C-alpha positions as CSV (number, residue, x, y, z in Angstrom):
1,X,125.0,-98.3,87.0
2,X,122.5,-101.0,87.4
3,X,121.1,-100.4,83.8
4,X,124.7,-100.7,82.4
5,X,125.1,-104.0,84.3
6,X,121.9,-105.3,82.8
7,X,123.0,-104.3,79.3
8,X,126.3,-106.0,79.8
9,X,124.6,-109.2,80.9
10,X,122.3,-109.2,77.9
11,X,125.3,-108.8,75.6
12,X,127.2,-111.6,77.2
13,X,124.1,-113.8,77.0
14,X,123.7,-113.1,73.3
15,X,127.5,-113.8,72.7
16,X,127.0,-117.2,74.5
17,X,123.7,-118.3,73.0
18,X,124.2,-116.7,69.5
19,X,126.6,-119.3,68.1
20,X,124.5,-122.2,69.4
21,X,121.4,-120.8,67.7
22,X,123.4,-120.5,64.4
23,X,124.5,-124.1,64.7
24,X,121.0,-125.3,65.6
25,X,118.6,-123.2,63.6
26,X,115.8,-125.8,63.8
27,X,113.0,-126.3,61.1
28,X,109.5,-125.0,61.1
29,X,106.8,-126.0,58.6
30,X,103.5,-124.1,58.6
31,X,100.6,-125.3,56.4
32,X,97.5,-123.1,55.9
33,X,95.2,-124.6,53.2
34,X,97.2,-124.9,50.0
35,X,99.9,-122.7,51.3
36,X,103.0,-123.9,53.2
37,X,105.7,-121.8,54.9
38,X,109.1,-123.4,55.5
39,X,111.6,-121.5,57.7
40,X,114.0,-121.9,60.5
41,X,112.9,-121.5,64.2
42,X,115.2,-118.5,64.7
43,X,113.8,-116.7,61.7
44,X,110.2,-117.4,62.9
45,X,111.0,-116.0,66.3
46,X,112.6,-112.8,64.7
47,X,109.5,-112.4,62.5
48,X,107.3,-112.7,65.5
49,X,109.2,-110.1,67.4
50,X,109.2,-107.8,64.5
51,X,105.4,-108.3,64.0
52,X,104.8,-107.6,67.8
53,X,106.8,-104.5,67.4
54,X,104.8,-103.3,64.5
55,X,101.6,-104.0,66.3
56,X,102.8,-101.9,69.3
57,X,103.8,-99.2,66.9
58,X,100.4,-99.3,65.2
59,X,98.6,-99.2,68.5
60,X,100.6,-96.1,69.7
61,X,99.8,-94.3,66.4
62,X,96.0,-95.1,66.9
63,X,96.1,-93.8,70.4
64,X,97.9,-90.6,69.5
65,X,95.6,-90.1,66.6
66,X,92.5,-90.5,68.8
67,X,94.0,-88.2,71.4
68,X,94.7,-85.6,68.8
69,X,91.1,-85.7,67.5
70,X,89.8,-85.5,71.0
71,X,92.0,-82.6,71.8
72,X,90.8,-80.7,68.7
73,X,87.2,-81.3,69.6
74,X,87.8,-80.2,73.3
75,X,89.6,-77.0,72.4
76,X,86.4,-74.8,72.4
77,X,85.5,-76.2,75.8
78,X,89.0,-75.6,77.2
79,X,88.9,-72.0,75.9
80,X,85.6,-71.4,77.5
81,X,86.9,-72.9,80.8
82,X,90.0,-70.7,80.6
83,X,87.8,-67.7,79.9
84,X,85.5,-68.5,82.9
85,X,88.5,-68.7,85.2
86,X,89.7,-65.4,84.0
87,X,86.3,-63.7,84.6
88,X,86.0,-65.4,88.0
89,X,89.3,-64.1,89.1
90,X,88.4,-60.6,87.8
91,X,85.1,-60.9,89.7
92,X,86.7,-61.9,92.9
93,X,89.2,-59.0,92.9
94,X,86.2,-56.6,92.1
95,X,84.4,-58.0,95.1
96,X,87.4,-57.4,97.3
97,X,87.5,-53.8,96.0
98,X,83.7,-53.5,96.4
99,X,83.4,-52.6,92.7
100,X,79.9,-54.1,92.6
101,X,79.1,-53.4,88.9
102,X,82.3,-55.1,87.7
103,X,81.9,-58.0,90.1
104,X,78.4,-58.7,88.9
105,X,79.3,-58.6,85.2
106,X,82.5,-60.7,85.7
107,X,81.0,-63.3,88.1
108,X,78.0,-63.8,85.8
109,X,80.1,-64.4,82.8
110,X,82.4,-66.7,84.7
111,X,79.4,-68.9,85.6
112,X,78.7,-70.5,82.3
113,X,81.7,-72.9,81.9
114,X,83.2,-72.3,85.4
115,X,84.2,-75.0,87.6
116,X,82.0,-73.7,90.5
117,X,79.0,-72.0,89.0
118,X,77.2,-71.9,92.2
119,X,79.9,-69.6,93.7
120,X,79.8,-67.4,90.7
121,X,75.9,-67.0,90.8
122,X,75.9,-66.3,94.6
123,X,78.7,-63.7,94.2
124,X,76.9,-62.1,91.4
125,X,73.7,-61.9,93.5
126,X,75.6,-60.4,96.3
127,X,77.0,-57.6,93.9
128,X,73.5,-57.0,92.4
129,X,72.1,-56.7,95.9
130,X,74.7,-54.1,96.9
131,X,73.6,-52.1,93.9
132,X,69.9,-52.2,95.1
133,X,68.9,-54.3,92.1
134,X,66.4,-56.7,93.8
135,X,65.1,-58.2,90.5
136,X,68.5,-59.1,89.2
137,X,69.5,-60.5,92.6
138,X,66.6,-62.8,92.6
139,X,67.4,-63.8,89.0
140,X,70.9,-64.9,90.0
141,X,69.6,-66.7,93.0
142,X,67.2,-68.7,90.8
143,X,70.0,-69.6,88.5
144,X,72.0,-70.8,91.5
145,X,68.9,-72.6,92.9
146,X,68.9,-74.8,89.7
147,X,72.2,-76.3,90.5
148,X,72.5,-79.5,92.7
149,X,73.3,-79.0,96.3
150,X,72.5,-75.3,96.3
151,X,69.3,-75.2,98.5
152,X,71.0,-74.2,101.8
153,X,73.2,-71.6,100.5
154,X,70.7,-69.9,98.2
155,X,67.9,-69.9,100.9
156,X,70.2,-68.4,103.5
157,X,71.4,-65.7,101.1
158,X,67.8,-64.9,100.0
159,X,66.7,-64.5,103.7
160,X,69.6,-62.3,104.4
161,X,68.9,-60.0,101.4
162,X,65.1,-59.8,102.3
163,X,66.0,-58.8,105.8
164,X,68.4,-56.2,104.7
165,X,65.9,-54.8,102.2
166,X,63.2,-54.5,105.0
167,X,61.1,-57.3,103.4
168,X,60.5,-58.8,106.9
169,X,57.3,-60.6,106.1
170,X,58.7,-62.3,103.0
171,X,62.0,-63.1,104.9
172,X,59.9,-64.7,107.7
173,X,58.0,-66.8,105.2
174,X,61.3,-68.1,103.7
175,X,62.7,-68.7,107.1
176,X,59.8,-70.8,108.2
177,X,59.8,-72.8,105.0
178,X,63.4,-74.1,105.8
179,X,63.6,-77.6,107.2
180,X,64.3,-77.9,110.9
181,X,67.8,-79.2,110.4
182,X,68.7,-76.1,108.4
183,X,67.0,-73.7,110.9
184,X,69.3,-75.1,113.6
185,X,72.4,-73.9,111.9
186,X,74.2,-71.0,113.7
187,X,74.1,-68.7,110.5
188,X,70.3,-69.2,110.2
189,X,69.8,-68.7,113.9
190,X,71.6,-65.4,113.8
191,X,69.4,-64.3,110.9
192,X,66.3,-65.4,112.7
193,X,67.4,-63.4,115.8
194,X,67.9,-60.3,113.7
195,X,64.5,-60.8,111.8
196,X,62.5,-61.4,115.1
197,X,64.2,-58.4,116.7
198,X,63.1,-56.1,113.8
199,X,59.6,-57.6,114.0
200,X,59.6,-57.2,117.7
201,X,58.5,-60.8,118.1
202,X,60.0,-61.4,121.5
203,X,58.2,-64.6,122.1
204,X,59.9,-66.0,119.0
205,X,63.4,-64.8,120.2
206,X,62.5,-66.5,123.5
207,X,62.1,-69.8,121.7
208,X,65.4,-69.7,120.0
209,X,67.3,-68.3,122.9
210,X,68.5,-71.7,124.2
211,X,69.9,-72.5,120.7
212,X,71.5,-69.1,120.4
213,X,73.3,-69.7,123.7
214,X,74.2,-73.3,122.8
215,X,75.9,-72.4,119.5
216,X,77.2,-69.0,120.9
217,X,75.7,-67.2,118.0
218,X,76.0,-63.9,119.7
219,X,78.8,-62.3,121.8
220,X,78.8,-63.5,125.4
221,X,77.7,-60.1,126.8
222,X,74.8,-60.0,124.5
223,X,73.8,-63.6,125.4
224,X,73.9,-62.6,129.0
225,X,71.6,-59.6,128.5
226,X,69.3,-61.5,126.1
227,X,66.7,-62.5,128.8
228,X,66.4,-59.0,130.0
229,X,66.2,-57.6,126.4
230,X,63.3,-60.1,125.7
231,X,61.3,-59.0,128.7
232,X,61.9,-55.3,128.0
233,X,60.9,-55.7,124.5
234,X,57.9,-57.7,125.3
235,X,56.7,-55.1,127.8
236,X,57.2,-52.2,125.3
237,X,55.4,-54.2,122.6
238,X,52.3,-54.9,124.6
239,X,49.3,-53.5,122.8
240,X,47.2,-52.6,126.0
241,X,47.4,-51.8,129.6
242,X,45.9,-55.3,130.5
243,X,48.6,-57.1,128.4
244,X,51.3,-55.0,130.2
245,X,50.0,-55.9,133.7
246,X,49.6,-59.5,132.8
247,X,53.2,-59.7,131.4
248,X,54.5,-57.9,134.5
249,X,52.8,-60.2,136.9
250,X,54.1,-63.3,135.1
251,X,57.7,-62.2,135.6
252,X,59.6,-63.7,138.6
253,X,60.2,-61.3,141.5
254,X,63.9,-61.3,140.9
255,X,63.5,-60.1,137.3
256,X,61.0,-57.4,138.3
257,X,63.7,-55.9,140.7
258,X,66.0,-55.3,137.7
259,X,66.2,-51.5,136.9
260,X,66.0,-52.0,133.1
261,X,62.9,-54.3,133.5
262,X,61.2,-51.8,135.8
263,X,62.0,-49.0,133.5
264,X,60.2,-50.8,130.6
265,X,57.2,-51.4,132.8
266,X,57.1,-47.8,133.9
267,X,57.4,-46.5,130.4
268,X,54.5,-48.7,129.4
269,X,52.4,-47.4,132.4
270,X,53.2,-43.8,131.2
271,X,52.3,-44.7,127.7
272,X,48.9,-46.0,128.8
273,X,48.4,-42.8,131.0
274,X,48.8,-44.5,134.4
275,X,51.1,-42.0,136.2
276,X,50.1,-42.9,139.7
277,X,51.0,-46.5,139.4
278,X,54.1,-45.6,137.4
279,X,55.3,-43.2,140.2
280,X,54.6,-45.9,142.8
281,X,56.8,-48.5,141.0
282,X,59.4,-45.9,140.2
283,X,59.8,-44.7,143.8
284,X,59.9,-48.2,145.1
285,X,62.6,-49.0,142.6
286,X,64.6,-45.9,143.6
287,X,64.4,-46.8,147.3
288,X,66.4,-50.0,146.7
289,X,69.6,-48.5,145.4
290,X,71.6,-45.4,144.6
291,X,69.9,-42.9,142.4
292,X,69.8,-44.4,138.8
293,X,70.0,-41.8,136.0
294,X,67.4,-43.5,133.7
295,X,64.9,-43.8,136.5
296,X,65.4,-40.2,137.7
297,X,64.8,-38.9,134.2
298,X,61.5,-40.7,134.1
299,X,60.2,-39.3,137.4
300,X,59.1,-35.9,136.1
301,X,57.1,-37.6,133.4
302,X,54.8,-39.2,135.9
303,X,54.9,-36.7,138.8
304,X,51.5,-35.0,137.9
305,X,50.7,-32.7,140.9
306,X,53.0,-34.5,143.3
307,X,56.1,-32.7,142.4
308,X,56.7,-31.0,145.7
309,X,56.2,-34.2,147.7
310,X,58.5,-36.0,145.4
311,X,61.3,-33.5,145.9
312,X,60.9,-33.8,149.7
313,X,60.9,-37.6,149.4
314,X,64.0,-37.6,147.2
315,X,65.8,-35.2,149.6
316,X,65.0,-37.4,152.6
317,X,66.1,-40.5,150.7
318,X,69.4,-39.3,149.3
319,X,71.7,-37.1,151.3
320,X,73.3,-34.8,148.7
321,X,74.4,-37.5,146.3
322,X,77.2,-36.7,143.8
323,X,74.8,-37.3,140.9
324,X,74.0,-34.8,138.2
325,X,71.0,-36.8,137.2
326,X,69.7,-36.4,140.7
327,X,69.8,-32.6,140.5
328,X,68.4,-32.6,137.0
329,X,65.5,-34.5,138.3
330,X,65.0,-32.0,141.2
331,X,65.3,-29.1,138.7
332,X,62.7,-30.6,136.5
333,X,60.3,-31.2,139.3
334,X,60.8,-27.7,140.6
335,X,60.2,-26.3,137.1
336,X,56.8,-28.2,137.0
337,X,55.6,-26.6,140.2
338,X,56.9,-23.2,139.0
339,X,59.6,-22.9,141.7
340,X,62.1,-21.4,139.2
341,X,64.6,-20.2,141.6
342,X,64.9,-23.6,143.2
343,X,65.1,-25.2,139.8
344,X,67.9,-22.8,138.9
345,X,69.8,-23.7,142.1
346,X,69.5,-27.5,141.3
347,X,70.5,-26.9,137.7
348,X,73.6,-25.1,138.7
349,X,74.6,-28.0,141.1
350,X,74.1,-30.5,138.2
351,X,76.4,-28.3,136.0
352,X,79.1,-28.2,138.7
353,X,79.2,-32.0,138.7
354,X,78.9,-32.4,134.9
355,X,78.6,-29.4,132.6
356,X,76.9,-30.2,129.3
357,X,75.2,-28.2,126.5
358,X,71.8,-29.5,127.6
359,X,72.3,-28.4,131.2
360,X,73.5,-25.0,130.1
361,X,70.4,-24.6,127.8
362,X,68.1,-25.6,130.7
363,X,69.8,-23.1,133.0
364,X,69.5,-20.3,130.4
365,X,65.7,-21.0,130.0
366,X,65.3,-20.8,133.7
367,X,67.2,-17.5,133.9
368,X,65.0,-16.1,131.1
369,X,62.0,-17.1,133.1
370,X,63.3,-15.2,136.1
371,X,64.1,-12.2,134.0
372,X,68.0,-12.7,134.4
373,X,68.8,-11.8,130.8
374,X,72.5,-11.2,131.4
375,X,72.8,-14.5,133.2
376,X,70.9,-16.2,130.4
377,X,73.3,-14.6,127.8
378,X,76.3,-16.0,129.7
379,X,74.7,-19.4,129.9
380,X,74.2,-19.3,126.1
381,X,77.7,-18.2,125.6
382,X,79.0,-21.2,127.6
383,X,76.7,-23.4,125.6
384,X,78.2,-22.2,122.4
385,X,81.7,-22.5,123.7
386,X,81.1,-26.1,124.4
387,X,79.6,-26.7,120.9
388,X,82.7,-25.2,119.4
389,X,85.1,-27.1,121.7
């Protein structure tokens, strides 16, 4: 509607101004050297408008011609980009389907003229690693490393693959070569925790524990258990009895009272053939709480010739507890001092509380030792029934 109004106004203006221009054409004399041009002002204006229109047309033709030539020259590049997008999509679908061979081939082909070659090379490296081709994995990572802004992603991927392949020393070297800002990232912290765990470097885990908690790298339950895990691992990794005792003495009293920490210390004492000290710590730990299954399982390992006194001590300490581990312990101690009938009695009590294949097998061995072959066969039958159930 507005456009129609404008056109109407232009027509009216032309109808009004046109006659006046015809009556007053004006005169224009243009002299250039020996040449002169005589014309009316109206004709000159019309020629200027026509010339301007021709110039505009010429400019439009030149632009279109240049664009056409550029399009022709860019066609191969556009074809390559289109092909790269096709291969990248194919590779992404293959990754989702875990078709590693196809994913490696498609992603590597899509990297050449792709819009994000770094993503292609990292995906191809992942696919190659899943196929166990360490050499090809490293080749793709090196190609990705040559691209700008790729350092963090490539180094993290390389460390992850080295850890998964069991190349812990090489992974540790790459990890320590990272700048401090990168090592503080949650992803790298998680890799560092896994690496240090597999290397049993508990002091290193202790150093990064505050950062693990700050960034909530691990589940909350695992973070809460981490201090205990560190001390247990450190005690188990001590290379000598002196190192074990020194580590134990450095622990706060509250920490030493924890069953899991005491268990690790007792295991270390048994490993270095210190049964008397192990038994002392174990009985002190058992006197503080209800019978703990893990601690009771360890008692026969350090009983030596004190089996009978340990049985009496346990019986005085616990008045018939409803704990199958307690009766297992009494049965094993009785077996060690060759009191097979008592051992059989305790083993039956354990079975009444919690029948298992292991307990039936232990009972059958005791019955064979006592010459009760029919009873042993019955125990083996029950054992087989539980295996088939």
